[in-house]
N, C-alpha and C positions, 0 to 999 in steps of 0.2 A: 309622254302624254301628248294626247291631239294639239295638233295646229287649230289655233282660234285667232281670227281676223276679227278687228273693232274697229268700225268707221266709226267717227263724228268721236273728238275728246270734247265736248263741253263739260258741263259741272258732272253731269251726268258718265259721258263713256269714257272719261278718265279714270274715274273711282270704281268703274265697272274692269276696264280693263289691268288696274293695279289689283284687283283682286283674284282677276285670272292669273297675275305674274305671283303674286302671294300662293297661290294653290300648286304652283309648278306647271303652268302650260306655258304652251310654245306656244307666244305671241305677237300675231305683228299688229302693227295700229297704221293707220292712214287719218290725215285731216287735210283741210281745208287752208288753216292756218297750222303750217309745219310746227310754229314753235313750242303749240301745244304740246309737243309729241315729245318734246328733250327729255322731260323729267320721267317720261317711262322708259325712256330708251336708255336713261341709268340706271335704271333697275333691268336691264334686260330685254328689252321687248324690243321687235327690229322694227322700222319704222319704214312705210312703204312708199314709192312716189306715186300709187297711183290705188283707185280702187280697186282694180282689175289684179293689178302689182299684192295688193295685201289678200285678198280672194285663191290667188294660183295658189293649188295643193293645202287647202284650209278646208279643214274636217267640220267648221264649223264657221260663219259669218256672220256676226251679231251687228245693226247697225243702230245709233241712235243719233238722230238727226231731227232736225227744225224743224219739217211741215214737208207736206205731198210734195212740192217742186224741187228740193233738194233730194228728198228718199230717190223719186224718179230720176234722177241726173244720177246721183250714185251707182243705183243700179243697172239700170240699165239705159244709162248714155254713154257719148262716147269715153271709154276707158273704163267702162261699169264695173261691178262687182259679179255680175249673174253670167254674163257668158264668159266670164275666167272661171268658174267652179264647174267640179269635174261631177261627173255622173255620181247620186245620192247622197254630194253634199247637203249640209241642213244652211238650208239661208233662215236669220231671225232676225225678223226689224221690230225693233223694242223702242221706236218713235209714236208720237201721239200724232194719232193720221187720222183721214178722214176714214170709213171701211168704204167707199169705192174703190180708192188708191189700194189699199191692201186687200182688194178681187185682183184686182188685175195685177196685182205684185205675184199675187201665189199663182194665176195663170200663167206669168211671166217664166215662172218658174219649174212648171209643171212641165211647160212647154221645151224647156229643158233639161230635162230628170232631174232638179232640183227639190230637196226635200223642203217644206216650207212651214215656219211657225210665224204668228205676231205675235208676240211677248212684250206688250207697255208696261210701265211701272209703274207699284205705287212705294213714294218714298221719294225723296228729294236730296240735293249733296249731301248730307251726313251718310241716310242711308246706304248711298252709293260707295262712298267709303269706306263704312264700316263692313261692306257685304252681308245687309240685311233687310234687303229691298224684295218686296212683292209683286212676282210677275204673275202677270193677269193673261193667259195663254188661251191661243184661238187654234185649232188643228190637230192632226193625227195622235192618238196615246203612243203609236210606237215610236213617232218621231220625237216626243218627247221623253221618254225613254233614251233616246238612244242621244241626245243631247241634255241629260240629266245633270253627268257631273259639270257641266259648264253652270247650268242654273246655278245649284248650291253652291260652288264659289262665289257668286255673286248674289244670289237670295235669302232669305230667311225659310223664304215661301213660297208658294208656287200654287195657282191656281186657275186650272182648266175650265174652262168656264164653253168649252164647245166647238164648233167648227170655227174653220175661219170666218171673221167679222163679229163674232160673235166679246170678242178682247176690244175690238175698235170701240165697239158700242157702250161699253161698262167702263172705257178708259174717259171716254168724252164725258159719261154722266157722272164718274166724280169729279174731273176737272170743272166741269159746270158748274156742282155745288162747291167748291172750293175758292172757285171765282167770285161765286154771288155772294160766300161769307168773307173773302178778303173785302171785297168793296163794300159792302155795308157796314162791316168794321171801318175801316175807313170816315166812313158819312160819321157814326157813333163815333169817332176819337175826336172828330174834326168840330161836333157839334159842343162836345164837354169841352172842348179845350174853349168856343168863343164865349161859353157861357160863364167861364172862367171857375168853373170846379175842379175841387180836388180832383186829378186825373186816378193818381191810382187806386184812390178810394173809388172812383166811380169808375172804374174798372174793373175792379174787385167785384161789385155785382156781375158784369159778366161772364169774369172768368169760374167764380165759382156757382154761378146759377145756369137756369134753362138753358142760354145760351152756349154755353163752352163746349166746344171738343174740341180740339189736338188744333187744331185748322186756329180757330180763333185765338185759344191760348200760345200757338208758338209767334201765328203771324202777329198779333195784334201786342206781344212783348216786343217784336221788334221795332213795331210802328211806338210802340214810345219811349223804345232805346234812341230813336233814328239809327237802327242798326239794320243799315242797306247791303251787308257783305253779300254775294248772290246764293241763293237759295233756288231758287225760280225766279227766270229773268220777266220782267214786266211785256216784252211784246212775244214772251211763248204762248202768255198765259192769254193775250189779248188773242191771240191766231187759235189756242183751243176751244178761247168762247166762241169765236167764230165759228169753228167745224160744229160745236155742239149745236145752236143754232141751227145750225144747214143741218145736223141729222134729224134733229125734234122738226122742223119742219117739213124733209121728207116722209116724217113717220106722220104725219099731217099737226104737230105742235107748233104752234105759234108761240116763239118765247120771246116777249117782250122785257122777260127777266133776265135772259141771257143779253143780248143785247144790251140793255143799259149797263147790266154790268161790265162787258167786253168795251163800253165810256170811258171808264174810268180807267182800264186800262193805256188806252190808244190815249186820251188824254194826260195819262201819264208821260208816255212815252215820248207824246208831242213837245211834252215839256223839259224831255233833257233826261227823266229817269232812264231810259232804256236798257240801259249797261247794270243798273241796280235790281234788290231782289221787290218781289211784288211789292212786301212793305210801305216800299216807296211811294206807295199811289196815293197814300194818304200826302203827301207835300202838297201837289196841288190844291189839295181841297185847306189845310191849313193857310197857303198865300190867300184864296180867295178874298 
């Protein structure tokens, strides 16, 4: 089986690496905090000393990182992965990033004769662990086909949205809508509780009615149960909403909605909820 490197072993990257190992790939992993690689090493992954070390000899290098700055450092900084990749290898960036950096990274890859795909995902912790992510892909069809075995191991679906940049746009819109739903849901729950309503009865109206969505149902239940084991971390949603607001502004659309929703996540982070699931944004409102 081909050699695949995974850069970034957070909630998503760890699950993706586990699925590749289960499918029999030769997997090398790297993470800034080496302790996150221990469990994967125990089931057969090689742990690299640097992004360049991980990328050396790999047919495919996949990154799942926090933001533009981290992605830039891991791909193109000192000891970065891109310079170590062989001609014709495939770089896949699966992080949620700005379109500007995705375009820059694609140009950097092309200059080194490395094929490039952007492939952010929908789904979170459970889908990554189960290999049922949906990949939103921008890039050339022939490169997608070459990387298809890896995508099939990690996900249940792949949507080719067009050229590089298209997937970043759709992913930011997706997370924008998710973040707005979570923020408004937190406010609604706080309102119900402050009025002393039967919370399960009140929430059944939302869960069974027009506002219902997988996001509302999943995050709403975690808010009610105060179950904040991370599926998606609070500061990462704040970052995504910031990127979405900028993408909208670049298109001439000033979004006060994205800005207001982002503030809920910033407030929760400042209140000490940064290492918890996005459902925890309800807690500062409960205490207000």
